[in-house]
N, C-alpha and C positions, 0 to 999 in steps of 0.2 A: 451209518454202522461200526463200517471197518474203521475210518476215521475217530471216533471216539473210543477204540478198544485200543487201536495204535497210540493213541493220543495217552490214554490211562497206563499202557505199559511202557511207553517209552519216558512218561515222567512219574514214573514209580508213585503211581495213582494219584498222582497230580501233587505228590511233593515237593517236584523240582520247579511246581508253577511257585511256588512261596519265595516271593524277593529277594530276602536275604539270606546269601548262602546255601542255596539250592544243592550243591553237591554233596555238603554234610547232611543233608536234610536224605537224600539219597543214599547217600553211605550209613546211616543209621539202619535205615530199611534195608540193608545188607544184614545187621546184627541177626533180625530175627530169622531170614532165608537161611543164613550160616548155620546159625543153630539147628534150625530143623532137618535140615540136610546132613549136617555130622551126625546126629540125633538117632536120625531115620537110615542112612545110608551108609552103608561098610565102606571103607578110605576108596576102594577101588570103583566102587558105584558113584561116590561124592565126585569124584575126577572127571569119571565120563560126565555124568550129571553136568558138569561145570563146564567142559567142554560141551555139550550142547548150549547150555546155557550161554555162552561166545556168541553161537552162531545164531541162534534165534536172536540175540540183541541185537545182535549187525546187522540183521535183517531186519528189526523193528524200528533202530535206529536210521536203516538207511530211507525207508517208508515213510517213516516221522518227516527227514529231510527234504524228501518228494512232494511231499503232503502240501508242508508248511515252508518249500523253498528256501530253505538254510541250510547250513552246516556248521554240526555241531553245539547247537545253542545250549545254552546253560540250563533247559528246563529238561534236556535229557538227562535222565539220572539213571538209567536202568544201566550205562556203563560203570557206575561208581557201585552199584548193586553186585554186579559182575565181580570189579575188581577186588572189593571187600571179601568178597566169596571166594576167592583166590587167594588172597592175604591168610584167610582161615584155616587153608589146608591143613591138614594134619595136626593140629593144636589144641588143646586139651582143652576142652567145654568149661572154662573157669571164667570169672570177671576180668583177672587178670591177662589172659590172651585177646579176650573181647576187647578191651581196652587198649593193650598193646597194639593189636592190628588196626584197630580204629586210627589211632594215632599215627601210627608208621604208614599208614597206606592214603591219609590224608594229608603227611608230609611229601611225601612223592606224587600225587595225584598235584596237589597246590605248586608245586615247586616245578615240576617235571625238569628234572635234571639230567643233562646228556642223551641218552638212548630214548628216553621218555620225549623230549623235548621234538627230538627229529623224527618220532612215529607220529608226535601230534601235530606236526609243520606238514610232514610230507604224502600221507596215506589221507585219501580222501572219503568220502561217502559213510556208509555206515558201519563200515569194517574201520576207518581211521578213527569215528566218532569212539570207539570200542577198544583197540589196541593199545592206545595210549595207557587207560587206566588197567585192562589186562599187563601192560609193563608194569606198570606200577605196583599192579597185587603180588605178581611173579618175584618183582626184587623185596616187597614187601615180607612176603610168606618166607625167604630166602633168606633173608637180615636175622627173621623169626624162629626160624629154625634152630640157625646158630644160637642164639639166645636161649632158645627151648634147651639144647643142648649143654651150652656150656655156663649155664645159670640158673639157680632156683626162680629166677623172678618171675616166671609166667606157672608159679605155684604145681607142677602137678609133672605126670607122664601124658606123653603126646597120646591121642586119641588113638592110634595106629599101634601102641606097643602091644606087646602078648603075653 
């Protein structure tokens, strides 16, 4: 029973088992998760729940890796969900933000420039599986906040505006 629950959570309810682009499928799962969190939680609680999500995702990835004897296998996509939720922090809830966060996060998650690659190579276990996506999400969020502040491309005011 425990194995099936861990597998379902780690693989994004088996989206990670899709053989083509599992990380993209996992990121797509992040869209309704980020939408629900931003819709029903005030910004501070969004961030608190996100931190808790990072901790739970690290634990789930660690247990999955122990059960299946692997490190950061492609089918684990809970990390993409976490990274996307981070990328969407404080953005308006509109199609422009959801699309921009998707594209920017996938860019950093796939290419893993500089510090993201170092995290991916050096940090092991479930935490390592999650942390490179956390870093990609943080960098994405930072760039999207600049874009939101300096342009009208994301089509609106941030969700934290008063």
